[in-house]
C-alpha positions as CSV (number, residue, x, y, z in Angstrom):
1,M,-30.5,-5.5,-25.3
2,P,-30.0,-7.9,-22.6
3,S,-26.3,-8.1,-24.2
4,F,-26.4,-3.9,-23.9
5,K,-27.2,-4.6,-20.2
6,L,-24.6,-7.1,-19.4
7,K,-21.1,-5.6,-20.9
8,R,-22.8,-2.1,-18.7
9,I,-22.8,-4.4,-16.0
10,L,-19.6,-5.4,-16.6
11,F,-18.0,-1.7,-17.4
12,K,-19.7,-0.5,-14.1
13,F,-18.1,-3.2,-12.1
14,L,-14.3,-3.0,-13.8
15,S,-15.1,0.3,-12.8
16,L,-15.5,-0.1,-9.3
17,I,-12.6,-2.6,-9.3
18,S,-10.7,0.1,-10.9
19,V,-11.9,3.1,-8.1
20,I,-10.9,0.7,-5.4
21,R,-7.7,-0.6,-6.9
22,G,-8.9,-3.7,-7.3
23,Y,-5.3,-5.2,-7.1
24,N,-4.2,-3.2,-4.5
25,I,-6.8,-4.6,-1.9
26,L,-5.9,-8.2,-3.1
27,V,-2.4,-7.6,-2.5
28,L,-3.8,-6.2,1.0
29,I,-5.2,-9.4,2.0
30,V,-2.5,-11.2,1.3
31,A,0.2,-9.3,2.8
32,Q,-1.8,-8.9,6.2
33,Y,-2.8,-12.8,6.3
34,L,1.2,-13.7,5.3
35,A,2.3,-11.3,7.7
36,A,-0.1,-12.9,10.2
37,I,1.5,-16.6,9.6
38,F,5.8,-15.7,9.6
39,I,5.8,-12.6,10.9
40,F,3.6,-11.5,13.6
41,S,2.4,-15.5,14.7
42,P,4.6,-18.0,14.2
43,K,3.9,-20.7,16.7
44,K,0.3,-20.4,16.3
45,S,-1.1,-22.9,14.2
46,L,-2.7,-22.3,10.4
47,R,-5.9,-22.9,11.3
48,N,-5.8,-21.1,13.9
49,I,-4.9,-17.8,12.0
50,L,-6.7,-18.7,9.0
51,F,-9.9,-18.9,11.4
52,D,-9.2,-16.6,13.7
53,V,-12.2,-13.9,13.9
54,D,-11.2,-11.2,15.8
55,L,-8.4,-11.0,12.9
56,F,-10.6,-11.7,9.9
57,Y,-12.7,-8.8,11.7
58,I,-9.6,-6.8,11.5
59,V,-8.8,-7.6,8.2
60,F,-12.5,-7.6,6.5
61,A,-11.8,-4.0,8.1
62,T,-9.0,-2.7,6.8
63,V,-9.8,-3.5,3.2
64,C,-13.5,-1.7,3.8
65,V,-11.2,1.3,5.2
66,V,-8.5,1.4,2.6
67,A,-11.4,0.9,-0.3
68,A,-13.3,4.0,1.2
69,G,-9.6,5.9,1.3
70,Y,-9.1,5.1,-2.6
71,I,-12.7,6.3,-3.5
72,I,-12.3,10.1,-1.7
73,N,-9.0,9.8,-3.1
74,N,-10.1,9.7,-6.4
75,F,-12.8,11.8,-6.0
76,Y,-11.0,15.0,-4.9
77,D,-8.1,14.6,-7.5
78,V,-10.9,13.7,-10.5
79,R,-9.2,16.8,-12.4
80,V,-5.9,15.5,-11.7
81,D,-6.6,12.4,-12.7
82,R,-8.0,13.9,-16.2
83,I,-4.6,14.9,-17.0
84,N,-2.4,12.4,-15.9
85,R,-4.3,8.5,-16.3
86,P,-7.3,9.4,-18.7
87,L,-7.9,6.5,-19.9
88,K,-8.5,5.2,-15.5
89,S,-10.8,8.7,-15.2
90,N,-12.6,7.7,-18.6
91,L,-13.2,4.1,-16.8
92,D,-13.7,5.4,-13.3
93,N,-16.8,7.9,-14.7
94,Y,-19.4,4.5,-15.3
95,V,-20.0,4.5,-11.7
96,K,-22.1,7.7,-10.7
97,Q,-20.4,10.1,-8.3
98,S,-23.1,9.8,-5.8
99,T,-22.9,5.9,-6.0
100,R,-19.2,6.3,-5.0
101,L,-19.5,8.3,-2.2
102,N,-22.5,6.6,-1.2
103,L,-20.2,3.2,-0.9
104,Y,-17.4,5.5,0.4
105,F,-19.6,6.1,4.0
106,A,-20.8,2.7,4.0
107,L,-17.5,0.7,3.7
108,N,-16.5,3.1,6.2
109,F,-19.2,2.4,8.6
110,L,-18.9,-0.8,8.4
111,G,-14.8,-0.9,8.8
112,F,-15.0,0.8,12.1
113,I,-18.4,-1.9,13.3
114,L,-15.9,-4.7,12.2
115,G,-13.4,-3.1,14.4
116,W,-15.8,-2.9,17.4
117,L,-15.9,-6.0,16.7
118,V,-12.8,-6.2,18.0
119,S,-12.3,-4.2,20.3
120,W,-13.3,-0.3,21.5
121,R,-9.4,0.1,20.8
122,A,-9.6,-1.6,17.0
123,A,-12.7,0.3,16.6
124,L,-11.2,3.8,18.1
125,F,-7.9,3.0,15.7
126,F,-10.5,2.6,12.0
127,A,-12.0,6.0,13.0
128,V,-8.6,7.7,13.6
129,Y,-7.5,6.0,10.3
130,I,-10.2,6.8,7.8
131,F,-10.1,10.6,9.3
132,A,-6.5,10.5,8.7
133,I,-7.1,9.5,5.0
134,W,-9.8,12.4,4.4
135,F,-7.5,14.7,6.0
136,Y,-4.9,13.6,3.3
137,S,-7.0,13.3,0.8
138,H,-9.1,16.9,1.2
139,K,-5.5,18.9,2.6
140,L,-2.3,17.4,3.3
141,K,-1.5,15.9,-0.3
142,K,-1.9,20.0,-1.8
143,Y,1.9,20.3,0.0
144,P,5.3,19.0,-0.7
145,L,6.5,17.1,2.7
146,T,3.3,16.6,4.9
147,G,1.8,15.0,1.4
148,L,4.6,12.6,1.0
149,I,5.1,11.6,4.6
150,S,1.3,11.4,5.3
151,A,1.3,9.2,2.1
152,T,4.3,6.5,3.3
153,V,2.6,6.6,6.7
154,L,-0.8,5.9,5.4
155,T,0.3,2.9,3.3
156,I,1.7,1.3,6.2
157,L,-0.8,1.7,8.7
158,P,-2.8,-0.9,7.5
159,F,0.1,-3.2,9.3
160,F,0.0,-1.7,12.5
161,A,-4.1,-3.1,13.1
162,V,-2.7,-6.6,12.7
163,F,0.8,-5.8,14.2
164,I,-1.0,-4.7,17.5
165,Y,-3.7,-7.3,17.4
166,F,-0.7,-10.2,17.8
167,K,1.7,-7.2,20.7
168,N,4.7,-8.7,18.6
169,F,7.2,-6.1,19.5
170,S,10.1,-6.8,17.6
171,K,13.3,-5.8,16.5
172,I,13.4,-7.3,13.1
173,I,9.6,-6.1,12.8
174,F,10.5,-2.6,13.2
175,V,13.8,-3.1,10.3
176,H,11.6,-4.2,8.6
177,A,9.2,-1.2,8.9
178,I,11.9,1.1,8.7
179,F,12.9,-0.9,5.0
180,L,9.0,-0.5,3.8
181,F,9.1,3.5,5.2
182,L,11.9,4.4,3.5
183,V,11.6,2.4,-0.3
184,I,7.5,3.5,-0.1
185,M,8.8,7.2,0.2
186,V,10.8,6.9,-2.7
187,R,8.0,5.2,-4.6
188,E,6.2,8.6,-3.7
189,L,8.7,10.8,-5.0
190,I,9.0,9.5,-8.3
191,K,5.0,8.5,-8.4
192,D,4.6,13.1,-8.0
193,L,7.4,13.1,-11.1
194,Q,5.4,10.9,-13.3
195,N,2.1,13.1,-12.3
196,M,4.2,16.7,-12.4
197,K,1.8,17.5,-15.4
198,G,-1.8,17.1,-13.5
199,A,-0.5,18.6,-10.5
200,I,1.1,21.8,-11.9
201,V,-2.2,22.6,-14.2
202,N,-4.6,22.0,-10.4
203,N,-1.9,23.9,-8.3
204,Y,-1.1,21.4,-5.6
205,D,2.3,21.4,-4.0
206,T,4.1,18.2,-4.4
207,F,7.7,17.8,-4.1
208,P,8.6,17.7,-7.2
209,V,6.4,20.9,-8.1
210,K,8.1,22.9,-5.1
211,Y,11.9,22.3,-5.5
212,G,12.1,20.9,-8.6
213,E,12.9,17.4,-10.7
214,S,16.7,17.9,-9.2
215,K,16.3,18.2,-5.6
216,T,13.4,15.3,-5.9
217,K,16.2,12.6,-7.3
218,Y,18.7,13.7,-5.0
219,L,16.3,13.3,-2.2
220,S,15.3,9.8,-3.4
221,I,18.4,8.4,-3.8
222,S,19.4,10.2,-0.4
223,L,16.5,7.8,0.9
224,L,17.5,4.5,-1.7
225,L,21.3,4.9,0.4
226,L,19.7,4.6,3.2
227,T,17.7,2.0,2.8
228,L,21.2,0.0,2.9
229,F,21.1,0.2,6.2
230,P,18.1,-1.8,7.3
231,V,18.8,-4.0,4.7
232,G,22.0,-5.0,6.5
233,F,20.8,-5.4,8.9
234,L,18.3,-7.9,8.1
235,L,20.8,-10.0,6.5
236,Q,22.7,-10.2,9.2
237,Y,19.9,-11.7,11.1
238,P,19.4,-15.5,10.8
239,A,15.5,-16.0,11.4
240,L,15.3,-14.1,8.2
241,S,16.7,-17.5,6.4
242,Y,15.7,-17.7,2.6
243,M,14.0,-14.5,2.5
244,Q,17.4,-13.5,2.7
245,Y,17.7,-14.0,-1.4
246,Y,14.8,-11.0,-1.6
247,F,17.3,-8.4,-0.3
248,Y,20.0,-9.5,-1.9
249,L,17.5,-8.4,-5.0
250,A,16.5,-5.9,-3.2
251,L,19.7,-4.6,-3.7
252,V,20.5,-4.7,-7.2
253,T,17.2,-3.6,-7.7
254,L,17.1,-0.3,-5.9
255,I,20.8,0.7,-6.8
256,F,19.5,0.0,-10.3
257,I,16.5,2.4,-9.5
258,G,19.3,5.2,-8.2
259,F,21.5,5.1,-11.5
260,Y,18.2,5.2,-14.0
261,L,16.8,8.0,-12.0
262,W,19.4,10.3,-12.2
263,K,19.3,9.6,-16.5
264,S,15.3,9.6,-16.3
265,T,13.6,13.3,-17.8
266,E,10.3,11.3,-19.6
267,R,7.0,10.3,-17.5
268,N,7.1,7.4,-19.5
269,Q,10.9,6.8,-17.1
270,Y,9.4,7.8,-14.3
271,R,6.3,5.2,-14.8
272,M,8.9,2.6,-15.4
273,L,10.5,3.1,-11.9
274,H,7.2,3.5,-10.1
275,N,6.2,0.1,-11.8
276,I,9.6,-1.6,-10.8
277,L,9.5,-0.5,-7.1
278,K,5.6,-2.0,-6.8
279,L,6.8,-5.3,-8.1
280,L,9.8,-5.3,-5.6
281,L,6.7,-4.3,-3.3
282,L,4.9,-7.3,-4.7
283,V,7.7,-9.5,-4.1
284,G,8.5,-8.8,-0.7
285,V,5.0,-9.8,0.7
286,L,5.2,-13.4,-1.5
287,S,8.8,-13.5,0.1
288,L,7.3,-13.7,3.7
289,V,7.1,-17.9,3.2
290,F,10.2,-18.1,2.9
291,I,11.0,-16.8,6.1
292,D,10.9,-20.2,7.7
293,T,9.9,-22.7,5.1
294,S,10.0,-26.0,7.6
295,L,7.6,-23.4,9.6
296,L,5.6,-23.5,6.8
297,V,5.6,-27.2,6.5
298,E,4.9,-27.5,10.1
299,K,2.0,-25.8,9.7
300,V,0.6,-27.6,6.1
301,I,1.0,-30.2,8.4
302,D,-0.8,-29.3,11.2
303,R,-3.1,-28.2,8.8
304,L,-3.8,-31.6,7.5
305,N,-4.1,-33.6,10.5
């Protein structure tokens, strides 16, 4: 009996991690702190950043609101996921729908309160973000262009909380944001190609459903070509330092994705391309430490002292 209860608790825990996309949440935390250390506040010591209470509140609030967003998105997509991701859907069902919804409201409330502890502007930002995620899950994602653009914006928006907090408005940050916007939009289009079957069954007018696979590929490849402009600018920027090698890798990867996407016709091929783009974005997050390796050494030494 104890063994059965332990297994049940374990499955519920794994189910909850699956619903809130634990992997994505972990990457978000790492990305926000690395961006804070190496981009938004390079002159601050590592200690000051890691023990900045307001920054902790912002990151924690972001985690709560994004996790709640995954819950409400899962709630509206339950029928779609049964078709597109049956294994994940079965795992998610170990936690009751009512429990998930209660957690959704609790996380959003906590995120808003944490924002309020920083400032009323931060609280307003998270309140708007909470509404935007709900509106996207409930309405916008069912339409081709609005769904595509809003999904991309909502993915990037958490970084604006940290961006606004440090008030670091530089050209390199703006160009990097354009690069991320284009890559994430391509990823969303490929994900829609991968999930066409579920979208058709549930009357979702995603871009591939509305305009077909060929036009979706044309748009994706056009966006991939547009990434050449921000990458070209960033590679000429001296402050990029060793992170330039990431963008060389990104160029090769995106060219490969463009060619392979044009020839792809099966769901597994789209899934592979989607995963490659996720990996590319993850490597990009981790590559932030190479923007200035001397800065990293200085911060570590300062921390030791």
